[in-house]
Backbone as JSON, one array per atom type, in Angstrom:
{
  "sequence": "MPEISRFLGIIIAMFYRDHAPPHFHAIYGEYEVTVEIESGIINGRFPKRALKLIFEWLELHRDELLENWRLAEDRRPLNKIEPLE",
  "N": [[92.81, 100.19, 105.17], [95.69, 98.97, 104.1], [98.44, 98.01, 106.05], [101.85, 98.47, 105.52], [104.3, 98.7, 106.68], [105.88, 99.14, 109.89], [107.4, 101.03, 112.35], [109.2, 102.24, 115.14], [106.94, 103.37, 116.37], [105.6, 104.46, 114.23], [103.25, 104.06, 111.68], [103.02, 102.8, 108.46], [101.14, 102.96, 105.53], [99.03, 102.08, 102.69], [96.35, 102.96, 100.54], [94.04, 101.02, 98.61], [93.64, 101.6, 95.16], [93.98, 104.39, 95.35], [94.19, 107.96, 94.82], [96.26, 109.55, 92.3], [99.24, 111.55, 92.74], [101.57, 108.74, 93.12], [101.73, 107.71, 96.46], [102.16, 107.37, 100.06], [100.69, 106.74, 103.29], [101.42, 107.96, 106.5], [101.24, 107.39, 109.93], [101.32, 108.58, 113.2], [100.66, 108.42, 116.36], [98.38, 110.95, 117.03], [98.93, 112.24, 114.71], [99.04, 112.56, 111.13], [100.29, 112.08, 107.87], [100.52, 112.38, 104.29], [102.8, 111.15, 101.94], [104.42, 111.87, 99.02], [105.8, 109.54, 96.88], [107.8, 109.8, 94.85], [108.59, 112.53, 94.83], [108.74, 113.32, 97.5], [107.13, 115.19, 98.65], [105.09, 116.38, 101.27], [101.91, 116.15, 102.91], [100.05, 117.36, 105.47], [100.48, 117.15, 109.09], [103.24, 116.44, 111.22], [105.45, 115.28, 113.77], [108.72, 116.72, 113.87], [111.05, 115.07, 114.29], [110.03, 112.46, 113.83], [109.21, 112.76, 111.19], [111.66, 113.07, 109.92], [112.63, 110.45, 110.21], [110.83, 109.09, 108.59], [111.51, 110.08, 106.04], [114.11, 109.09, 105.84], [113.54, 106.34, 105.76], [111.97, 106.27, 103.43], [113.91, 106.88, 101.43], [115.4, 104.54, 101.48], [113.6, 102.64, 100.55], [112.23, 103.34, 98.22], [111.82, 102.13, 95.6], [110.48, 99.75, 96.28], [108.18, 100.82, 97.39], [107.03, 102.07, 95.15], [106.49, 99.79, 93.65], [104.58, 98.57, 95.33], [102.6, 100.52, 95.05], [101.81, 100.09, 92.39], [100.79, 97.51, 92.67], [98.65, 98.04, 94.4], [97.03, 99.62, 92.77], [96.13, 97.66, 91.05], [94.65, 96.22, 92.76], [95.87, 94.12, 94.14], [97.48, 91.99, 96.57], [99.53, 93.73, 98.9], [103.06, 94.1, 99.41], [104.94, 93.55, 102.37], [107.19, 95.86, 103.85], [110.49, 96.23, 104.94], [111.08, 97.46, 108.24], [112.43, 100.57, 109.54], [115.42, 100.49, 111.29]],
  "CA": [[94.09, 100.72, 104.73], [96.71, 97.96, 104.38], [99.7, 98.41, 106.66], [102.98, 97.85, 104.82], [105.47, 98.72, 107.56], [105.69, 99.76, 111.2], [108.68, 101.18, 113.05], [109.35, 103.32, 116.1], [105.64, 103.97, 116.62], [105.08, 105.0, 112.98], [102.59, 103.08, 110.82], [103.04, 103.16, 107.04], [100.05, 102.25, 104.87], [98.56, 102.54, 101.38], [94.98, 102.6, 100.19], [93.85, 100.47, 97.27], [93.07, 102.51, 94.16], [94.05, 105.77, 95.84], [94.43, 108.95, 93.77], [97.65, 109.86, 91.96], [100.45, 110.8, 92.43], [101.87, 107.66, 94.05], [102.05, 108.19, 97.81], [101.79, 106.5, 101.18], [100.21, 107.42, 104.48], [102.18, 107.68, 107.72], [100.47, 107.74, 111.11], [102.12, 108.57, 114.42], [99.75, 108.98, 117.36], [97.28, 111.71, 116.44], [99.43, 112.88, 113.5], [99.01, 111.79, 109.9], [100.73, 112.76, 106.65], [100.73, 111.62, 103.07], [104.13, 111.45, 101.4], [104.57, 111.47, 97.63], [106.95, 108.64, 96.81], [108.87, 110.26, 93.97], [109.06, 113.89, 95.14], [108.9, 113.53, 98.93], [106.22, 116.24, 99.12], [104.21, 115.9, 102.33], [100.65, 116.82, 103.18], [99.65, 117.05, 106.84], [101.39, 117.55, 110.18], [103.98, 115.32, 111.82], [106.6, 115.76, 114.54], [109.93, 116.86, 113.06], [111.92, 113.89, 114.42], [109.37, 111.33, 113.17], [109.24, 113.04, 109.76], [113.02, 112.75, 109.48], [112.71, 108.99, 110.11], [110.07, 108.67, 107.41], [112.3, 110.38, 104.85], [115.21, 108.12, 105.81], [112.94, 105.08, 105.33], [111.58, 106.45, 102.03], [115.09, 106.77, 100.58], [115.82, 103.13, 101.44], [112.57, 101.73, 100.03], [111.45, 104.0, 97.15], [111.42, 101.17, 94.55], [109.48, 98.85, 96.85], [106.95, 101.61, 97.53], [106.43, 102.21, 93.82], [105.93, 98.48, 93.3], [103.34, 98.44, 96.09], [101.61, 101.41, 94.44], [101.28, 99.38, 91.21], [99.96, 96.41, 93.17], [97.41, 98.62, 94.95], [96.19, 100.02, 91.63], [95.54, 96.43, 90.5], [93.96, 95.57, 93.87], [96.57, 92.89, 94.49], [98.05, 92.11, 97.92], [100.74, 94.54, 99.0], [104.21, 93.49, 100.07], [105.47, 94.2, 103.57], [108.5, 96.48, 103.63], [111.28, 96.2, 106.18], [111.04, 98.69, 109.02], [113.66, 101.28, 109.83], [115.95, 100.01, 112.57]],
  "C": [[95.16, 99.69, 105.08], [98.02, 98.54, 104.93], [100.83, 97.71, 105.94], [104.26, 97.87, 105.65], [105.09, 99.42, 108.86], [107.04, 99.83, 111.88], [108.62, 102.39, 113.97], [108.05, 104.1, 116.34], [104.97, 104.56, 115.39], [104.47, 103.86, 112.16], [102.6, 103.63, 109.4], [102.0, 102.31, 106.33], [99.77, 102.86, 103.5], [97.12, 102.12, 101.23], [94.97, 101.97, 98.81], [93.18, 101.51, 96.4], [92.97, 103.95, 94.66], [94.37, 106.69, 94.65], [95.93, 109.13, 93.53], [97.99, 111.22, 92.57], [100.69, 109.7, 93.46], [102.34, 108.2, 95.4], [101.73, 107.12, 98.84], [101.34, 107.37, 102.33], [101.09, 107.01, 105.65], [101.36, 108.21, 108.9], [101.37, 107.58, 112.33], [101.27, 109.24, 115.5], [98.61, 109.68, 116.68], [97.69, 112.41, 115.13], [99.3, 111.96, 112.29], [99.47, 112.66, 108.74], [100.6, 111.8, 105.48], [102.06, 112.09, 102.5], [104.17, 110.96, 99.96], [105.89, 110.7, 97.49], [108.09, 109.23, 95.99], [109.43, 111.62, 94.39], [109.35, 114.12, 96.62], [108.02, 114.64, 99.48], [105.27, 115.64, 100.16], [102.96, 116.77, 102.42], [100.23, 116.42, 104.58], [100.7, 117.52, 107.83], [101.98, 116.32, 110.83], [105.1, 115.91, 112.65], [107.87, 115.71, 113.69], [110.82, 115.62, 113.1], [111.34, 112.68, 113.69], [109.38, 111.53, 111.65], [110.62, 112.74, 109.18], [113.19, 111.24, 109.3], [111.97, 108.48, 108.88], [110.87, 108.93, 106.13], [113.5, 109.45, 104.72], [114.71, 106.78, 105.28], [112.56, 105.14, 103.86], [112.78, 106.28, 101.1], [115.56, 105.32, 100.43], [114.87, 102.25, 100.65], [111.73, 102.32, 98.9], [110.96, 103.0, 96.09], [110.34, 100.22, 95.05], [108.13, 99.56, 97.02], [106.26, 101.79, 96.19], [105.83, 100.9, 93.34], [104.62, 98.25, 94.05], [102.24, 99.33, 95.52], [100.97, 100.73, 93.22], [100.38, 98.23, 91.64], [98.62, 96.93, 93.69], [96.47, 99.05, 93.82], [95.47, 98.82, 91.03], [94.76, 95.64, 91.55], [94.56, 94.19, 94.2], [97.17, 93.08, 95.88], [99.37, 92.89, 97.9], [101.83, 93.79, 99.75], [104.56, 94.27, 101.34], [106.85, 94.74, 103.23], [109.22, 96.55, 104.97], [111.2, 97.53, 106.92], [112.42, 99.33, 109.13], [114.16, 100.81, 111.2], [117.08, 100.87, 113.05]]
}
């Protein structure tokens, strides 16, 4: 699972040729969620504070995430995305 960003203990990654809809995976300790890029729908459990940070990061980088999704579908290298600071 290629890591595309890491901030405040949260790892953001995407799988190559993953199922639709476009989404990313976020891991924080023993917690993991998938987040749909366009709708923001989440699947899984995550601490409330960390989830808020993910949504803040998503709003800043939605276009870059969609580009990475297209790259992953084509099995091309993914771009790193700036962390939340």
